[in-house]
PDB file of N, CA, C and O in Angstrom:
ATOM      1  N   UNK A   1     108.465 126.166  86.197  1.00  0.00           N
ATOM      2  CA  UNK A   1     107.160 125.833  85.646  1.00  0.00           C
ATOM      3  C   UNK A   1     107.296 124.627  84.720  1.00  0.00           C
ATOM      4  O   UNK A   1     108.244 124.556  83.937  1.00  0.00           O
ATOM      5  N   UNK A   2     106.369 123.687  84.799  1.00  0.00           N
ATOM      6  CA  UNK A   2     106.422 122.461  84.021  1.00  0.00           C
ATOM      7  C   UNK A   2     105.674 122.614  82.702  1.00  0.00           C
ATOM      8  O   UNK A   2     104.643 123.284  82.632  1.00  0.00           O
ATOM      9  N   UNK A   3     106.211 121.979  81.649  1.00  0.00           N
ATOM     10  CA  UNK A   3     105.551 121.970  80.351  1.00  0.00           C
ATOM     11  C   UNK A   3     104.588 120.791  80.228  1.00  0.00           C
ATOM     12  O   UNK A   3     103.937 120.620  79.197  1.00  0.00           O
ATOM     13  N   UNK A   4     104.501 119.990  81.271  1.00  0.00           N
ATOM     14  CA  UNK A   4     103.668 118.796  81.238  1.00  0.00           C
ATOM     15  C   UNK A   4     102.184 119.185  81.174  1.00  0.00           C
ATOM     16  O   UNK A   4     101.720 120.031  81.939  1.00  0.00           O
ATOM     17  N   UNK A   5     101.455 118.556  80.256  1.00  0.00           N
ATOM     18  CA  UNK A   5     100.032 118.843  80.092  1.00  0.00           C
ATOM     19  C   UNK A   5      99.247 118.362  81.308  1.00  0.00           C
ATOM     20  O   UNK A   5      99.561 117.331  81.903  1.00  0.00           O
ATOM     21  N   UNK A   6      98.230 119.124  81.657  1.00  0.00           N
ATOM     22  CA  UNK A   6      97.365 118.745  82.775  1.00  0.00           C
ATOM     23  C   UNK A   6      96.147 118.028  82.215  1.00  0.00           C
ATOM     24  O   UNK A   6      95.640 118.388  81.153  1.00  0.00           O
ATOM     25  N   UNK A   7      95.681 117.018  82.929  1.00  0.00           N
ATOM     26  CA  UNK A   7      94.499 116.304  82.446  1.00  0.00           C
ATOM     27  C   UNK A   7      93.234 117.165  82.511  1.00  0.00           C
ATOM     28  O   UNK A   7      93.122 118.068  83.340  1.00  0.00           O
ATOM     29  N   UNK A   8      92.300 116.868  81.630  1.00  0.00           N
ATOM     30  CA  UNK A   8      91.015 117.559  81.642  1.00  0.00           C
ATOM     31  C   UNK A   8      90.169 117.074  82.817  1.00  0.00           C
ATOM     32  O   UNK A   8      89.396 117.843  83.388  1.00  0.00           O
ATOM     33  N   UNK A   9      90.317 115.789  83.181  1.00  0.00           N
ATOM     34  CA  UNK A   9      89.530 115.205  84.267  1.00  0.00           C
ATOM     35  C   UNK A   9      90.169 113.885  84.689  1.00  0.00           C
ATOM     36  O   UNK A   9      90.841 113.230  83.893  1.00  0.00           O
ATOM     37  N   UNK A  10      89.955 113.503  85.944  1.00  0.00           N
ATOM     38  CA  UNK A  10      90.421 112.217  86.466  1.00  0.00           C
ATOM     39  C   UNK A  10      89.300 111.571  87.248  1.00  0.00           C
ATOM     40  O   UNK A  10      88.532 112.242  87.937  1.00  0.00           O
ATOM     41  N   UNK A  11      89.218 110.255  87.130  1.00  0.00           N
ATOM     42  CA  UNK A  11      88.293 109.460  87.922  1.00  0.00           C
ATOM     43  C   UNK A  11      89.113 108.382  88.615  1.00  0.00           C
ATOM     44  O   UNK A  11      89.945 107.724  87.991  1.00  0.00           O
ATOM     45  N   UNK A  12      88.870 108.205  89.925  1.00  0.00           N
ATOM     46  CA  UNK A  12      89.649 107.233  90.705  1.00  0.00           C
ATOM     47  C   UNK A  12      88.744 106.316  91.503  1.00  0.00           C
ATOM     48  O   UNK A  12      87.660 106.695  91.946  1.00  0.00           O
ATOM     49  N   UNK A  13      89.231 105.092  91.671  1.00  0.00           N
ATOM     50  CA  UNK A  13      88.609 104.113  92.556  1.00  0.00           C
ATOM     51  C   UNK A  13      89.742 103.256  93.093  1.00  0.00           C
ATOM     52  O   UNK A  13      90.313 102.432  92.377  1.00  0.00           O
ATOM     53  N   UNK A  14      90.060 103.464  94.372  1.00  0.00           N
ATOM     54  CA  UNK A  14      91.170 102.770  95.023  1.00  0.00           C
ATOM     55  C   UNK A  14      92.452 102.937  94.221  1.00  0.00           C
ATOM     56  O   UNK A  14      92.967 104.049  94.106  1.00  0.00           O
ATOM     57  N   UNK A  15      92.975 101.846  93.664  1.00  0.00           N
ATOM     58  CA  UNK A  15      94.257 101.921  92.962  1.00  0.00           C
ATOM     59  C   UNK A  15      94.089 102.090  91.455  1.00  0.00           C
ATOM     60  O   UNK A  15      95.066 101.982  90.714  1.00  0.00           O
ATOM     61  N   UNK A  16      92.882 102.351  90.994  1.00  0.00           N
ATOM     62  CA  UNK A  16      92.620 102.534  89.565  1.00  0.00           C
ATOM     63  C   UNK A  16      92.368 103.999  89.264  1.00  0.00           C
ATOM     64  O   UNK A  16      91.696 104.696  90.024  1.00  0.00           O
ATOM     65  N   UNK A  17      92.913 104.460  88.147  1.00  0.00           N
ATOM     66  CA  UNK A  17      92.716 105.843  87.714  1.00  0.00           C
ATOM     67  C   UNK A  17      92.454 105.870  86.217  1.00  0.00           C
ATOM     68  O   UNK A  17      93.172 105.245  85.438  1.00  0.00           O
ATOM     69  N   UNK A  18      91.421 106.598  85.826  1.00  0.00           N
ATOM     70  CA  UNK A  18      91.156 106.882  84.418  1.00  0.00           C
ATOM     71  C   UNK A  18      91.350 108.389  84.249  1.00  0.00           C
ATOM     72  O   UNK A  18      90.703 109.189  84.924  1.00  0.00           O
ATOM     73  N   UNK A  19      92.241 108.759  83.348  1.00  0.00           N
ATOM     74  CA  UNK A  19      92.583 110.157  83.116  1.00  0.00           C
ATOM     75  C   UNK A  19      92.138 110.558  81.722  1.00  0.00           C
ATOM     76  O   UNK A  19      92.442 109.872  80.746  1.00  0.00           O
ATOM     77  N   UNK A  20      91.419 111.669  81.627  1.00  0.00           N
ATOM     78  CA  UNK A  20      90.960 112.193  80.335  1.00  0.00           C
ATOM     79  C   UNK A  20      91.864 113.345  79.928  1.00  0.00           C
ATOM     80  O   UNK A  20      92.172 114.232  80.725  1.00  0.00           O
ATOM     81  N   UNK A  21      92.282 113.308  78.669  1.00  0.00           N
ATOM     82  CA  UNK A  21      93.162 114.330  78.102  1.00  0.00           C
ATOM     83  C   UNK A  21      92.425 115.096  77.014  1.00  0.00           C
ATOM     84  O   UNK A  21      91.714 114.508  76.199  1.00  0.00           O
ATOM     85  N   UNK A  22      92.596 116.389  77.007  1.00  0.00           N
ATOM     86  CA  UNK A  22      92.018 117.262  75.991  1.00  0.00           C
ATOM     87  C   UNK A  22      93.046 117.459  74.878  1.00  0.00           C
ATOM     88  O   UNK A  22      94.214 117.744  75.148  1.00  0.00           O
ATOM     89  N   UNK A  23      92.613 117.309  73.647  1.00  0.00           N
ATOM     90  CA  UNK A  23      93.499 117.446  72.488  1.00  0.00           C
ATOM     91  C   UNK A  23      92.832 118.323  71.440  1.00  0.00           C
ATOM     92  O   UNK A  23      91.606 118.423  71.399  1.00  0.00           O
ATOM     93  N   UNK A  24      93.625 118.951  70.606  1.00  0.00           N
ATOM     94  CA  UNK A  24      93.082 119.718  69.491  1.00  0.00           C
ATOM     95  C   UNK A  24      93.747 119.270  68.198  1.00  0.00           C
ATOM     96  O   UNK A  24      94.923 118.906  68.167  1.00  0.00           O
ATOM     97  N   UNK A  25      92.956 119.309  67.136  1.00  0.00           N
ATOM     98  CA  UNK A  25      93.453 118.974  65.809  1.00  0.00           C
ATOM     99  C   UNK A  25      92.824 119.951  64.826  1.00  0.00           C
ATOM    100  O   UNK A  25      92.108 120.871  65.222  1.00  0.00           O
ATOM    101  N   UNK A  26      93.092 119.746  63.565  1.00  0.00           N
ATOM    102  CA  UNK A  26      92.481 120.593  62.541  1.00  0.00           C
ATOM    103  C   UNK A  26      90.956 120.470  62.568  1.00  0.00           C
ATOM    104  O   UNK A  26      90.250 121.383  62.139  1.00  0.00           O
ATOM    105  N   UNK A  27      90.455 119.352  63.066  1.00  0.00           N
ATOM    106  CA  UNK A  27      89.006 119.126  63.153  1.00  0.00           C
ATOM    107  C   UNK A  27      88.407 119.636  64.457  1.00  0.00           C
ATOM    108  O   UNK A  27      87.200 119.507  64.664  1.00  0.00           O
ATOM    109  N   UNK A  28      89.211 120.208  65.337  1.00  0.00           N
ATOM    110  CA  UNK A  28      88.709 120.757  66.590  1.00  0.00           C
ATOM    111  C   UNK A  28      89.138 119.962  67.810  1.00  0.00           C
ATOM    112  O   UNK A  28      90.089 119.182  67.765  1.00  0.00           O
ATOM    113  N   UNK A  29      88.423 120.174  68.887  1.00  0.00           N
ATOM    114  CA  UNK A  29      88.724 119.562  70.177  1.00  0.00           C
ATOM    115  C   UNK A  29      88.247 118.116  70.215  1.00  0.00           C
ATOM    116  O   UNK A  29      87.170 117.794  69.714  1.00  0.00           O
ATOM    117  N   UNK A  30      89.065 117.241  70.820  1.00  0.00           N
ATOM    118  CA  UNK A  30      88.645 115.868  71.061  1.00  0.00           C
ATOM    119  C   UNK A  30      89.329 115.373  72.322  1.00  0.00           C
ATOM    120  O   UNK A  30      90.303 115.966  72.787  1.00  0.00           O
ATOM    121  N   UNK A  31      88.814 114.285  72.871  1.00  0.00           N
ATOM    122  CA  UNK A  31      89.320 113.741  74.131  1.00  0.00           C
ATOM    123  C   UNK A  31      89.843 112.322  73.941  1.00  0.00           C
ATOM    124  O   UNK A  31      89.338 111.556  73.121  1.00  0.00           O
ATOM    125  N   UNK A  32      90.865 111.995  74.721  1.00  0.00           N
ATOM    126  CA  UNK A  32      91.382 110.637  74.804  1.00  0.00           C
ATOM    127  C   UNK A  32      91.513 110.298  76.286  1.00  0.00           C
ATOM    128  O   UNK A  32      91.416 111.176  77.142  1.00  0.00           O
ATOM    129  N   UNK A  33      91.732 109.023  76.579  1.00  0.00           N
ATOM    130  CA  UNK A  33      91.922 108.672  77.983  1.00  0.00           C
ATOM    131  C   UNK A  33      92.974 107.595  78.150  1.00  0.00           C
ATOM    132  O   UNK A  33      93.291 106.842  77.229  1.00  0.00           O
ATOM    133  N   UNK A  34      93.501 107.556  79.357  1.00  0.00           N
ATOM    134  CA  UNK A  34      94.420 106.497  79.766  1.00  0.00           C
ATOM    135  C   UNK A  34      93.862 105.874  81.037  1.00  0.00           C
ATOM    136  O   UNK A  34      93.255 106.552  81.866  1.00  0.00           O
ATOM    137  N   UNK A  35      94.078 104.574  81.174  1.00  0.00           N
ATOM    138  CA  UNK A  35      93.663 103.852  82.368  1.00  0.00           C
ATOM    139  C   UNK A  35      94.911 103.246  82.991  1.00  0.00           C
ATOM    140  O   UNK A  35      95.736 102.653  82.296  1.00  0.00           O
ATOM    141  N   UNK A  36      95.044 103.396  84.301  1.00  0.00           N
ATOM    142  CA  UNK A  36      96.222 102.905  85.013  1.00  0.00           C
ATOM    143  C   UNK A  36      95.827 102.225  86.313  1.00  0.00           C
ATOM    144  O   UNK A  36      94.808 102.543  86.927  1.00  0.00           O
ATOM    145  N   UNK A  37      96.658 101.289  86.707  1.00  0.00           N
ATOM    146  CA  UNK A  37      96.531 100.620  88.006  1.00  0.00           C
ATOM    147  C   UNK A  37      97.818 100.887  88.768  1.00  0.00           C
ATOM    148  O   UNK A  37      98.906 100.598  88.270  1.00  0.00           O
ATOM    149  N   UNK A  38      97.703 101.431  89.962  1.00  0.00           N
ATOM    150  CA  UNK A  38      98.868 101.689  90.806  1.00  0.00           C
ATOM    151  C   UNK A  38      99.114 100.484  91.704  1.00  0.00           C
ATOM    152  O   UNK A  38      98.176  99.825  92.150  1.00  0.00           O
ATOM    153  N   UNK A  39     100.370 100.211  91.958  1.00  0.00           N
ATOM    154  CA  UNK A  39     100.734  99.126  92.875  1.00  0.00           C
ATOM    155  C   UNK A  39     102.069  99.467  93.521  1.00  0.00           C
ATOM    156  O   UNK A  39     102.853 100.257  92.994  1.00  0.00           O
ATOM    157  N   UNK A  40     102.308  98.854  94.667  1.00  0.00           N
ATOM    158  CA  UNK A  40     103.535  99.114  95.404  1.00  0.00           C
ATOM    159  C   UNK A  40     104.451  97.905  95.266  1.00  0.00           C
ATOM    160  O   UNK A  40     104.066  96.777  95.573  1.00  0.00           O
ATOM    161  N   UNK A  41     105.667  98.162  94.800  1.00  0.00           N
ATOM    162  CA  UNK A  41     106.681  97.116  94.686  1.00  0.00           C
ATOM    163  C   UNK A  41     107.814  97.497  95.627  1.00  0.00           C
ATOM    164  O   UNK A  41     108.487  98.510  95.437  1.00  0.00           O
ATOM    165  N   UNK A  42     108.011  96.668  96.640  1.00  0.00           N
ATOM    166  CA  UNK A  42     108.914  97.007  97.742  1.00  0.00           C
ATOM    167  C   UNK A  42     108.395  98.292  98.372  1.00  0.00           C
ATOM    168  O   UNK A  42     107.271  98.296  98.876  1.00  0.00           O
ATOM    169  N   UNK A  43     109.137  99.354  98.368  1.00  0.00           N
ATOM    170  CA  UNK A  43     108.674 100.620  98.947  1.00  0.00           C
ATOM    171  C   UNK A  43     108.366 101.664  97.875  1.00  0.00           C
ATOM    172  O   UNK A  43     108.144 102.832  98.196  1.00  0.00           O
ATOM    173  N   UNK A  44     108.352 101.254  96.606  1.00  0.00           N
ATOM    174  CA  UNK A  44     108.177 102.207  95.517  1.00  0.00           C
ATOM    175  C   UNK A  44     106.825 101.997  94.822  1.00  0.00           C
ATOM    176  O   UNK A  44     106.451 100.871  94.495  1.00  0.00           O
ATOM    177  N   UNK A  45     106.098 103.109  94.603  1.00  0.00           N
ATOM    178  CA  UNK A  45     104.838 103.054  93.869  1.00  0.00           C
ATOM    179  C   UNK A  45     105.107 103.031  92.380  1.00  0.00           C
ATOM    180  O   UNK A  45     105.953 103.774  91.881  1.00  0.00           O
ATOM    181  N   UNK A  46     104.382 102.171  91.667  1.00  0.00           N
ATOM    182  CA  UNK A  46     104.514 102.049  90.219  1.00  0.00           C
ATOM    183  C   UNK A  46     103.134 102.052  89.593  1.00  0.00           C
ATOM    184  O   UNK A  46     102.125 101.925  90.286  1.00  0.00           O
ATOM    185  N   UNK A  47     103.096 102.200  88.264  1.00  0.00           N
ATOM    186  CA  UNK A  47     101.842 102.171  87.528  1.00  0.00           C
ATOM    187  C   UNK A  47     101.923 101.160  86.407  1.00  0.00           C
ATOM    188  O   UNK A  47     102.991 100.903  85.852  1.00  0.00           O
ATOM    189  N   UNK A  48     100.769 100.587  86.083  1.00  0.00           N
ATOM    190  CA  UNK A  48     100.688  99.596  85.021  1.00  0.00           C
ATOM    191  C   UNK A  48      99.406  99.821  84.229  1.00  0.00           C
ATOM    192  O   UNK A  48      98.431 100.367  84.744  1.00  0.00           O
ATOM    193  N   UNK A  49      99.422  99.394  82.973  1.00  0.00           N
ATOM    194  CA  UNK A  49      98.193  99.396  82.182  1.00  0.00           C
ATOM    195  C   UNK A  49      97.674  97.975  82.018  1.00  0.00           C
ATOM    196  O   UNK A  49      96.933  97.676  81.081  1.00  0.00           O
ATOM    197  N   UNK A  50      98.070  97.103  82.938  1.00  0.00           N
ATOM    198  CA  UNK A  50      97.622  95.724  82.992  1.00  0.00           C
ATOM    199  C   UNK A  50      96.652  95.579  84.166  1.00  0.00           C
ATOM    200  O   UNK A  50      96.903  96.095  85.255  1.00  0.00           O
ATOM    201  N   UNK A  51      95.533  94.866  83.931  1.00  0.00           N
ATOM    202  CA  UNK A  51      94.493  94.770  84.941  1.00  0.00           C
ATOM    203  C   UNK A  51      94.140  93.324  85.214  1.00  0.00           C
ATOM    204  O   UNK A  51      94.153  92.487  84.311  1.00  0.00           O
ATOM    205  N   UNK A  52      93.826  93.038  86.461  1.00  0.00           N
ATOM    206  CA  UNK A  52      93.410  91.707  86.863  1.00  0.00           C
ATOM    207  C   UNK A  52      91.898  91.578  86.857  1.00  0.00           C
ATOM    208  O   UNK A  52      91.175  92.553  86.653  1.00  0.00           O
ATOM    209  N   UNK A  53      91.437  90.367  87.084  1.00  0.00           N
ATOM    210  CA  UNK A  53      90.006  90.075  87.083  1.00  0.00           C
ATOM    211  C   UNK A  53      89.243  90.965  88.065  1.00  0.00           C
ATOM    212  O   UNK A  53      88.159  91.451  87.742  1.00  0.00           O
ATOM    213  N   UNK A  54      89.792  91.181  89.249  1.00  0.00           N
ATOM    214  CA  UNK A  54      89.114  91.996  90.265  1.00  0.00           C
ATOM    215  C   UNK A  54      89.077  93.481  89.906  1.00  0.00           C
ATOM    216  O   UNK A  54      88.310  94.241  90.498  1.00  0.00           O
ATOM    217  N   UNK A  55      89.897  93.899  88.946  1.00  0.00           N
ATOM    218  CA  UNK A  55      89.925  95.300  88.522  1.00  0.00           C
ATOM    219  C   UNK A  55      88.848  95.615  87.485  1.00  0.00           C
ATOM    220  O   UNK A  55      88.489  96.778  87.306  1.00  0.00           O
ATOM    221  N   UNK A  56      88.337  94.607  86.810  1.00  0.00           N
ATOM    222  CA  UNK A  56      87.526  94.857  85.619  1.00  0.00           C
ATOM    223  C   UNK A  56      86.212  95.579  85.888  1.00  0.00           C
ATOM    224  O   UNK A  56      85.888  96.527  85.172  1.00  0.00           O
ATOM    225  N   UNK A  57      85.457  95.173  86.877  1.00  0.00           N
ATOM    226  CA  UNK A  57      84.186  95.851  87.150  1.00  0.00           C
ATOM    227  C   UNK A  57      84.412  97.294  87.623  1.00  0.00           C
ATOM    228  O   UNK A  57      83.773  98.205  87.097  1.00  0.00           O
ATOM    229  N   UNK A  58      85.310  97.531  88.608  1.00  0.00           N
ATOM    230  CA  UNK A  58      85.564  98.932  88.990  1.00  0.00           C
ATOM    231  C   UNK A  58      86.106  99.766  87.829  1.00  0.00           C
ATOM    232  O   UNK A  58      85.756 100.938  87.692  1.00  0.00           O
ATOM    233  N   UNK A  59      86.958  99.166  86.994  1.00  0.00           N
ATOM    234  CA  UNK A  59      87.478  99.892  85.837  1.00  0.00           C
ATOM    235  C   UNK A  59      86.355 100.207  84.857  1.00  0.00           C
ATOM    236  O   UNK A  59      86.304 101.304  84.300  1.00  0.00           O
ATOM    237  N   UNK A  60      85.458  99.252  84.646  1.00  0.00           N
ATOM    238  CA  UNK A  60      84.324  99.494  83.765  1.00  0.00           C
ATOM    239  C   UNK A  60      83.464 100.649  84.252  1.00  0.00           C
ATOM    240  O   UNK A  60      82.979 101.445  83.448  1.00  0.00           O
ATOM    241  N   UNK A  61      83.275 100.746  85.546  1.00  0.00           N
ATOM    242  CA  UNK A  61      82.488 101.847  86.106  1.00  0.00           C
ATOM    243  C   UNK A  61      83.206 103.180  85.925  1.00  0.00           C
ATOM    244  O   UNK A  61      82.573 104.196  85.637  1.00  0.00           O
ATOM    245  N   UNK A  62      84.522 103.176  86.093  1.00  0.00           N
ATOM    246  CA  UNK A  62      85.295 104.408  85.855  1.00  0.00           C
ATOM    247  C   UNK A  62      85.222 104.808  84.386  1.00  0.00           C
ATOM    248  O   UNK A  62      85.095 105.990  84.068  1.00  0.00           O
ATOM    249  N   UNK A  63      85.300 103.834  83.498  1.00  0.00           N
ATOM    250  CA  UNK A  63      85.207 104.124  82.065  1.00  0.00           C
ATOM    251  C   UNK A  63      83.830 104.674  81.704  1.00  0.00           C
ATOM    252  O   UNK A  63      83.714 105.548  80.845  1.00  0.00           O
ATOM    253  N   UNK A  64      82.791 104.163  82.357  1.00  0.00           N
ATOM    254  CA  UNK A  64      81.440 104.677  82.140  1.00  0.00           C
ATOM    255  C   UNK A  64      81.355 106.140  82.567  1.00  0.00           C
ATOM    256  O   UNK A  64      80.782 106.966  81.857  1.00  0.00           O
ATOM    257  N   UNK A  65      81.928 106.458  83.729  1.00  0.00           N
ATOM    258  CA  UNK A  65      81.950 107.854  84.200  1.00  0.00           C
ATOM    259  C   UNK A  65      82.724 108.731  83.218  1.00  0.00           C
ATOM    260  O   UNK A  65      82.300 109.842  82.900  1.00  0.00           O
ATOM    261  N   UNK A  66      83.851 108.228  82.744  1.00  0.00           N
ATOM    262  CA  UNK A  66      84.678 108.989  81.809  1.00  0.00           C
ATOM    263  C   UNK A  66      83.914 109.234  80.508  1.00  0.00           C
ATOM    264  O   UNK A  66      83.958 110.334  79.957  1.00  0.00           O
ATOM    265  N   UNK A  67      83.226 108.223  80.025  1.00  0.00           N
ATOM    266  CA  UNK A  67      82.450 108.368  78.794  1.00  0.00           C
ATOM    267  C   UNK A  67      81.383 109.453  78.964  1.00  0.00           C
ATOM    268  O   UNK A  67      81.231 110.314  78.098  1.00  0.00           O
ATOM    269  N   UNK A  68      80.653 109.412  80.067  1.00  0.00           N
ATOM    270  CA  UNK A  68      79.628 110.423  80.321  1.00  0.00           C
ATOM    271  C   UNK A  68      80.230 111.821  80.362  1.00  0.00           C
ATOM    272  O   UNK A  68      79.670 112.761  79.799  1.00  0.00           O
ATOM    273  N   UNK A  69      81.375 111.954  81.032  1.00  0.00           N
ATOM    274  CA  UNK A  69      82.025 113.262  81.123  1.00  0.00           C
ATOM    275  C   UNK A  69      82.442 113.752  79.732  1.00  0.00           C
ATOM    276  O   UNK A  69      82.242 114.918  79.394  1.00  0.00           O
ATOM    277  N   UNK A  70      83.020 112.857  78.932  1.00  0.00           N
ATOM    278  CA  UNK A  70      83.483 113.237  77.598  1.00  0.00           C
ATOM    279  C   UNK A  70      82.318 113.659  76.701  1.00  0.00           C
ATOM    280  O   UNK A  70      82.430 114.638  75.963  1.00  0.00           O
ATOM    281  N   UNK A  71      81.211 112.936  76.760  1.00  0.00           N
ATOM    282  CA  UNK A  71      80.031 113.277  75.950  1.00  0.00           C
ATOM    283  C   UNK A  71      79.487 114.643  76.368  1.00  0.00           C
ATOM    284  O   UNK A  71      79.171 115.474  75.516  1.00  0.00           O
ATOM    285  N   UNK A  72      79.376 114.875  77.682  1.00  0.00           N
ATOM    286  CA  UNK A  72      78.872 116.159  78.173  1.00  0.00           C
ATOM    287  C   UNK A  72      79.816 117.312  77.834  1.00  0.00           C
ATOM    288  O   UNK A  72      79.365 118.396  77.463  1.00  0.00           O
ATOM    289  N   UNK A  73      81.116 117.081  77.960  1.00  0.00           N
ATOM    290  CA  UNK A  73      82.096 118.130  77.645  1.00  0.00           C
ATOM    291  C   UNK A  73      82.066 118.462  76.158  1.00  0.00           C
ATOM    292  O   UNK A  73      82.152 119.633  75.788  1.00  0.00           O
ATOM    293  N   UNK A  74      81.947 117.460  75.310  1.00  0.00           N
ATOM    294  CA  UNK A  74      81.886 117.698  73.865  1.00  0.00           C
ATOM    295  C   UNK A  74      80.613 118.468  73.507  1.00  0.00           C
ATOM    296  O   UNK A  74      80.647 119.367  72.667  1.00  0.00           O
ATOM    297  N   UNK A  75      79.488 118.118  74.143  1.00  0.00           N
ATOM    298  CA  UNK A  75      78.236 118.837  73.888  1.00  0.00           C
ATOM    299  C   UNK A  75      78.333 120.291  74.324  1.00  0.00           C
ATOM    300  O   UNK A  75      77.859 121.184  73.622  1.00  0.00           O
ATOM    301  N   UNK A  76      78.940 120.531  75.468  1.00  0.00           N
ATOM    302  CA  UNK A  76      79.125 121.898  75.949  1.00  0.00           C
ATOM    303  C   UNK A  76      80.031 122.693  75.015  1.00  0.00           C
ATOM    304  O   UNK A  76      79.801 123.879  74.776  1.00  0.00           O
ATOM    305  N   UNK A  77      81.055 122.037  74.493  1.00  0.00           N
ATOM    306  CA  UNK A  77      81.971 122.688  73.559  1.00  0.00           C
ATOM    307  C   UNK A  77      81.249 123.068  72.275  1.00  0.00           C
ATOM    308  O   UNK A  77      81.494 124.142  71.725  1.00  0.00           O
ATOM    309  N   UNK A  78      80.364 122.206  71.792  1.00  0.00           N
ATOM    310  CA  UNK A  78      79.603 122.506  70.570  1.00  0.00           C
ATOM    311  C   UNK A  78      78.672 123.704  70.777  1.00  0.00           C
ATOM    312  O   UNK A  78      78.458 124.489  69.853  1.00  0.00           O
ATOM    313  N   UNK A  79      78.116 123.848  71.994  1.00  0.00           N
ATOM    314  CA  UNK A  79      77.237 124.984  72.281  1.00  0.00           C
ATOM    315  C   UNK A  79      78.011 126.295  72.245  1.00  0.00           C
ATOM    316  O   UNK A  79      77.485 127.321  71.813  1.00  0.00           O
ATOM    317  N   UNK A  80      79.272 126.261  72.705  1.00  0.00           N
ATOM    318  CA  UNK A  80      80.100 127.459  72.745  1.00  0.00           C
ATOM    319  C   UNK A  80      80.559 127.844  71.347  1.00  0.00           C
ATOM    320  O   UNK A  80      80.620 129.027  71.010  1.00  0.00           O
ATOM    321  N   UNK A  81      80.879 126.854  70.542  1.00  0.00           N
ATOM    322  CA  UNK A  81      81.427 127.114  69.191  1.00  0.00           C
ATOM    323  C   UNK A  81      80.400 127.625  68.233  1.00  0.00           C
ATOM    324  O   UNK A  81      80.715 127.885  67.071  1.00  0.00           O
TER     325      UNK A  81
END
C-alpha cells in the first residue's frame, strides 16, 4: 500500500493536467493545485511546469475549471461543518 496522497480532483486537456490537492491546517480544509505539461523525450514520458504559448489558453481553461471546483467544494464543506 502506498503512502502517497491522492488528488482531490484532476482536470486534463491533451498533455496538460491541473491537479487539485486537499490539505488541512489548524484553520480547516483548504485546496492547492499543481499544473503540469507532459512530453515525450526519446521513449520516456516526462513532466514539466514550463508552458509554451500554445499551452496558455487550454491551461487557462483548466485553471478556470479547477477554480470552480475548488469554490464549490469549499462551499459544500462549509455546509457540512
